[in-house]
N, CA, C and O of each residue as an XYZ file, in Angstrom:
420
protein
N      11.451     62.085     22.385
C      10.743     63.009     21.844
C      10.940     63.269     20.249
O      10.090     63.487     19.386
N      12.217     63.181     20.166
C      12.678     63.385     18.715
C      12.300     62.116     17.866
O      11.983     62.248     16.683
N      12.331     61.028     18.407
C      11.893     59.804     17.764
C      10.358     59.788     17.520
O       9.935     59.076     16.609
N       9.549     60.476     18.223
C       8.049     60.520     18.071
C       7.857     61.549     16.832
O       7.024     61.309     15.958
N       8.576     62.572     16.805
C       8.381     63.540     15.781
C       8.858     62.836     14.418
O       8.174     62.997     13.407
N       9.884     62.149     14.386
C      10.369     61.267     13.000
C       9.415     60.352     12.721
O       9.160     60.209     11.525
N       8.742     59.610     13.600
C       7.882     58.657     13.305
C       6.693     59.440     12.731
O       6.329     59.063     11.617
N       5.997     60.496     13.303
C       5.018     61.225     12.666
C       5.426     61.718     11.528
O       4.603     61.752     10.614
N       6.693     62.185     11.311
C       6.903     62.836      9.948
C       7.000     61.502      8.724
O       6.433     61.645      7.641
N       7.690     60.372      9.016
C       7.508     59.405      8.367
C       6.024     58.822      7.752
O       5.657     58.632      6.592
N       5.389     58.641      8.972
C       3.764     58.402      8.540
C       3.063     59.489      7.645
O       2.241     59.164      6.788
N       3.373     60.615      7.848
C       2.837     61.634      7.044
C       3.297     61.542      5.664
O       2.454     61.655      4.774
N       4.571     61.344      5.357
C       4.966     61.227      4.169
C       4.817     59.906      3.272
O       4.964     59.847      2.051
N       4.475     58.809      4.187
C       4.036     57.446      3.646
C       2.742     57.832      3.246
O       2.494     57.618      2.060
N       1.689     58.438      4.051
C       0.187     58.560      3.653
C       0.123     59.355      2.748
O      -0.895     59.244      2.065
N       1.003     60.341      2.383
C       0.921     61.276      1.118
C       1.364     60.513      0.009
O       0.713     60.582     -1.034
N       2.354     59.810      0.072
C       2.805     58.891     -1.234
C       1.540     58.289     -1.570
O       0.928     58.642     -2.578
N       1.018     57.207     -0.616
C      -0.035     56.409     -0.648
C      -1.172     57.026     -1.667
O      -1.512     56.631     -2.782
N      -1.611     58.081     -0.922
C      -2.872     58.843     -1.629
C      -2.351     59.068     -3.025
O      -3.002     58.523     -3.916
N      -1.198     59.835     -3.408
C      -0.881     60.140     -4.630
C      -0.652     58.948     -5.541
O      -0.877     59.027     -6.749
N      -0.241     57.933     -5.005
C      -0.161     56.401     -6.034
C      -1.538     55.808     -6.080
O      -1.654     54.917     -6.921
N      -2.546     56.073     -5.421
C      -3.900     55.678     -5.453
C      -4.450     56.364     -6.469
O      -5.155     55.840     -7.332
N      -4.096     57.819     -6.408
C      -4.930     58.662     -7.493
C      -4.292     58.379     -8.704
O      -5.034     58.280     -9.681
N      -2.960     58.208     -8.887
C      -2.245     57.979    -10.165
C      -2.847     56.900    -10.634
O      -3.266     56.943    -11.791
N      -3.051     55.518     -9.723
C      -3.594     54.439    -10.401
C      -5.055     54.713    -10.993
O      -5.320     54.439    -12.163
N      -5.951     55.251    -10.145
C      -7.143     55.514    -10.390
C      -7.369     56.225    -11.908
O      -8.167     55.748    -12.715
N      -6.556     57.431    -12.188
C      -6.689     57.981    -13.400
C      -5.975     57.201    -14.673
O      -6.305     57.436    -15.835
N      -4.951     56.239    -14.308
C      -4.644     55.274    -15.233
C      -5.732     54.229    -15.629
O      -5.831     53.804    -16.781
N      -6.463     53.879    -14.704
C      -7.494     52.990    -15.085
C      -8.738     53.564    -15.607
O      -9.587     52.845    -16.134
N      -8.886     54.897    -15.475
C      -9.908     55.645    -16.387
C      -9.468     56.146    -17.522
O     -10.246     56.500    -18.408
N      -8.191     56.232    -17.622
C      -7.526     56.605    -18.974
C      -7.854     55.558    -20.061
O      -8.150     55.801    -21.231
N      -7.725     54.065    -19.325
C      -7.614     52.849    -20.246
C      -9.226     52.573    -20.500
O      -9.635     51.944    -21.477
N     -10.030     53.102    -19.536
C     -11.473     52.975    -19.946
C     -12.065     53.870    -21.005
O     -12.974     53.521    -21.758
N     -11.479     55.056    -21.006
C     -11.532     56.086    -22.136
C     -11.151     55.542    -23.449
O     -11.974     55.584    -24.363
N      -9.960     55.024    -23.635
C      -9.485     54.557    -24.713
C     -10.402     53.396    -25.230
O     -10.703     53.279    -26.418
N     -10.797     52.593    -24.291
C     -12.044     51.606    -24.779
C     -13.212     52.067    -25.386
O     -13.692     51.515    -26.376
N     -13.778     53.220    -24.754
C     -15.014     53.816    -25.253
C     -14.610     54.519    -26.582
O     -15.497     54.755    -27.402
N     -13.165     54.909    -26.872
C     -13.136     55.713    -28.126
C     -13.020     54.604    -29.085
O     -13.399     54.800    -30.240
N     -12.457     53.260    -28.682
C     -12.603     52.219    -29.599
C     -13.772     51.792    -30.172
O     -13.999     51.571    -31.361
N     -14.593     51.682    -29.090
C     -16.092     51.428    -29.144
C     -16.912     52.268    -30.362
O     -17.530     51.876    -31.351
N     -16.666     53.409    -29.899
C     -17.326     54.681    -30.631
C     -17.114     54.749    -32.084
O     -17.967     55.004    -32.934
N     -15.605     54.431    -32.298
C     -14.944     54.494    -33.601
C     -15.651     53.253    -34.529
O     -16.159     53.414    -35.638
N     -15.550     51.974    -33.780
C     -16.358     50.840    -34.300
C     -17.617     51.124    -34.671
O     -17.915     50.999    -35.859
N     -18.514     51.525    -33.790
C     -19.934     51.838    -33.937
C     -20.106     52.994    -35.320
O     -21.036     52.956    -36.127
N     -19.050     53.916    -35.334
C     -19.296     54.716    -36.529
C     -18.894     54.094    -37.700
O     -19.512     54.289    -38.747
N     -17.838     53.301    -37.634
C     -17.614     52.493    -39.038
C     -18.643     51.580    -39.289
O     -18.914     51.484    -40.486
N     -19.307     50.874    -38.526
C     -20.595     50.109    -38.740
C     -21.519     50.861    -39.419
O     -21.964     50.478    -40.501
N     -21.825     51.789    -38.954
C     -22.895     52.772    -39.446
C     -22.473     53.030    -40.958
O     -23.210     52.669    -41.875
N     -21.305     53.645    -41.174
C     -20.717     54.232    -42.499
C     -20.980     53.084    -43.394
O     -21.463     53.297    -44.506
N     -20.651     51.653    -42.927
C     -20.830     50.425    -43.948
C     -22.193     50.305    -44.237
O     -22.480     49.871    -45.353
N     -23.170     50.626    -43.397
C     -24.458     50.160    -43.583
C     -24.670     48.898    -42.669
O     -25.766     48.339    -42.656
N     -23.663     48.471    -41.939
C     -24.093     47.216    -41.091
C     -25.237     47.471    -39.910
O     -26.033     46.635    -39.483
N     -25.112     48.712    -39.543
C     -26.242     49.102    -38.617
C     -26.693     50.456    -39.132
O     -26.044     51.190    -39.878
N     -27.840     50.671    -38.650
C     -28.804     52.045    -39.101
C     -28.354     53.191    -38.491
O     -27.741     53.029    -37.435
N     -28.494     54.201    -38.860
C     -28.153     55.636    -38.509
C     -26.815     56.342    -38.859
O     -25.985     55.765    -39.561
N     -26.631     57.435    -38.431
C     -25.720     58.337    -38.933
C     -24.256     57.920    -37.990
O     -24.252     57.706    -36.778
N     -23.203     57.881    -38.796
C     -22.026     57.395    -37.944
C     -21.667     58.170    -36.651
O     -21.478     57.596    -35.578
N     -21.577     59.664    -36.841
C     -21.183     60.341    -35.899
C     -22.116     60.400    -34.757
O     -21.661     60.576    -33.626
N     -23.457     60.261    -34.970
C     -24.531     60.228    -33.970
C     -24.158     58.962    -33.346
O     -24.000     59.075    -32.131
N     -23.956     57.700    -33.851
C     -23.888     56.356    -33.351
C     -22.614     56.358    -32.343
O     -22.591     55.702    -31.302
N     -21.553     57.191    -32.801
C     -20.293     57.245    -31.878
C     -20.702     58.284    -30.589
O     -20.256     58.004    -29.476
N     -21.403     59.269    -30.733
C     -21.875     59.939    -29.671
C     -22.818     59.237    -28.672
O     -22.708     59.368    -27.453
N     -23.653     58.563    -29.214
C     -24.401     57.554    -28.320
C     -23.533     56.734    -27.444
O     -23.563     56.788    -26.215
N     -22.745     55.960    -28.157
C     -21.785     55.093    -27.500
C     -21.000     55.689    -26.551
O     -20.903     55.135    -25.456
N     -20.309     56.914    -26.805
C     -19.216     57.311    -25.923
C     -20.042     57.893    -24.584
O     -19.569     57.888    -23.447
N     -21.420     58.413    -24.961
C     -22.321     58.875    -23.638
C     -22.553     57.809    -22.606
O     -22.480     57.936    -21.384
N     -22.871     56.649    -23.362
C     -22.899     55.404    -22.260
C     -21.633     55.361    -21.430
O     -21.653     55.295    -20.201
N     -20.458     55.404    -22.212
C     -19.289     55.249    -21.541
C     -18.716     56.288    -20.414
O     -17.761     56.127    -19.654
N     -19.690     57.520    -20.559
C     -19.184     58.613    -19.810
C     -18.092     59.383    -20.269
O     -17.189     59.813    -19.550
N     -18.211     59.560    -21.603
C     -17.327     60.473    -22.411
C     -17.998     61.203    -23.535
O     -18.917     60.610    -24.101
N     -17.686     62.348    -23.919
C     -18.170     63.119    -25.188
C     -17.054     62.978    -26.240
O     -15.844     62.781    -26.119
N     -17.913     63.155    -27.388
C     -17.035     63.028    -28.624
C     -16.768     64.553    -28.957
O     -17.616     65.424    -29.149
N     -15.453     64.662    -28.979
C     -14.755     66.011    -29.332
C     -14.746     66.022    -30.910
O     -15.135     67.045    -31.474
N     -14.369     65.055    -31.572
C     -14.220     65.269    -33.125
C     -14.612     63.787    -33.903
O     -14.310     62.721    -33.367
N     -15.210     63.833    -35.027
C     -15.760     62.631    -35.678
C     -15.569     62.834    -37.081
O     -16.167     63.774    -37.605
N     -14.864     62.136    -37.738
C     -14.591     62.209    -38.986
C     -14.648     60.996    -39.873
O     -13.897     60.078    -39.543
N     -15.413     60.818    -40.956
C     -15.556     59.787    -41.642
C     -15.225     60.034    -43.067
O     -15.671     60.947    -43.762
N     -14.308     59.020    -43.450
C     -13.737     59.219    -44.715
C     -14.006     57.803    -45.548
O     -13.210     56.870    -45.438
N     -15.088     57.722    -46.317
C     -15.431     56.562    -46.940
C     -15.959     55.465    -45.567
O     -16.780     55.801    -44.714
N     -15.378     54.347    -45.618
C     -15.659     53.370    -44.662
C     -14.772     53.493    -43.208
O     -14.976     52.690    -42.298
N     -13.935     54.402    -43.112
C     -13.073     54.579    -42.040
C     -13.439     55.788    -40.926
O     -13.353     56.972    -41.252
N     -13.738     55.488    -39.964
C     -14.101     56.320    -38.974
C     -12.890     56.612    -38.027
O     -12.127     55.748    -37.595
N     -12.821     58.005    -37.757
C     -11.775     58.479    -36.787
C     -12.458     59.390    -35.628
O     -13.105     60.390    -35.940
N     -12.301     59.041    -34.432
C     -13.050     59.699    -33.297
C     -12.083     59.962    -32.281
O     -11.043     59.331    -32.088
N     -12.484     60.880    -31.690
C     -11.694     61.511    -30.292
C     -12.633     61.776    -29.254
O     -13.493     62.646    -29.395
N     -12.527     61.076    -28.201
C     -13.449     61.556    -26.980
C     -12.736     62.239    -26.042
O     -11.540     62.466    -26.224
N     -13.370     62.634    -24.961
C     -12.871     63.315    -23.825
C     -13.867     62.947    -22.571
O     -15.089     62.793    -22.588
N     -13.075     62.870    -21.638
C     -13.672     62.572    -20.357
C     -12.675     63.113    -19.197
O     -11.569     63.578    -19.470
N     -13.142     63.012    -17.964
C     -12.462     63.449    -16.797
C     -12.115     62.357    -15.767
O     -12.965     61.467    -15.736
N     -11.146     62.207    -14.969
C     -10.830     61.463    -14.077
C     -10.883     62.422    -12.816
O      -9.731     62.817    -12.634
N     -11.548     62.842    -12.080
C     -11.632     63.933    -11.126
C     -11.268     65.131    -11.658
O     -12.082     65.614    -12.445
N     -10.024     65.897    -11.397
C      -9.753     67.112    -12.076
C      -8.807     66.860    -13.238
O      -8.228     67.766    -13.837
N      -8.700     65.666    -13.493
C      -7.738     65.366    -14.797
C      -8.461     65.044    -15.900
O      -9.181     64.047    -15.960
N      -8.264     66.077    -17.049
C      -8.937     65.675    -18.195
C      -8.146     64.684    -18.930
O      -6.915     64.639    -18.921
N      -9.091     63.726    -19.702
C      -8.495     62.669    -20.447
C      -9.179     62.975    -22.070
O     -10.261     63.469    -22.389
N      -8.026     62.442    -22.911
C      -8.709     62.374    -24.257
C      -8.081     61.024    -24.739
O      -7.045     60.532    -24.291
N      -8.860     60.513    -25.705
C      -8.526     59.362    -26.397
C      -8.802     59.282    -28.116
O      -9.933     59.684    -28.390
N      -8.238     58.977    -28.957
C      -8.483     59.049    -30.206
C      -8.489     57.442    -30.753
O      -7.661     56.702    -30.222
N      -9.306     56.916    -31.700
C      -9.325     55.815    -32.176
C      -9.889     56.004    -33.611
O     -10.548     56.965    -34.007
N      -9.435     54.703    -34.449
C      -9.746     54.673    -35.841
C     -10.102     53.329    -36.158
O      -9.417     52.358    -35.835
N     -11.277     53.266    -36.852
C     -11.735     51.921    -37.190
C     -12.420     51.776    -38.678
O     -13.066     52.715    -39.146
N     -12.283     50.838    -39.222
C     -12.559     50.452    -40.612
C     -11.870     49.491    -41.301
O     -11.080     48.813    -40.644
N     -12.010     49.224    -42.734
C     -11.466     47.966    -43.347
C     -10.003     48.330    -43.286
O      -9.661     49.510    -43.209
N      -9.184     47.395    -43.317
C      -7.605     47.500    -43.675
C      -7.417     48.022    -45.013
O      -8.120     47.710    -45.974
N      -6.485     48.792    -45.039
C      -5.833     49.466    -46.248
C      -5.574     48.637    -47.260
O      -5.049     49.063    -48.289
């Protein structure tokens, strides 16, 4: 009887750890995706600021971020340099990413 209780306890702990690791992995993947969305949005804003594409830089960034499932929190354009911060969520975990794009200094 004691061996059965031990086996059930080990199985419960293993299942809990497995779910925790899977959740951490999923959040990590989504965080990488959000960072990519921030990079793409910053590039789009910098392109619009330089005149390479039409439109307003921050509107372009917001459009691209929305396609990636994120929202723009802040958008600043200084000359040809765009800095974008986006937010998204992975379940109950809020995620933020910031990216900067423009010509080299």
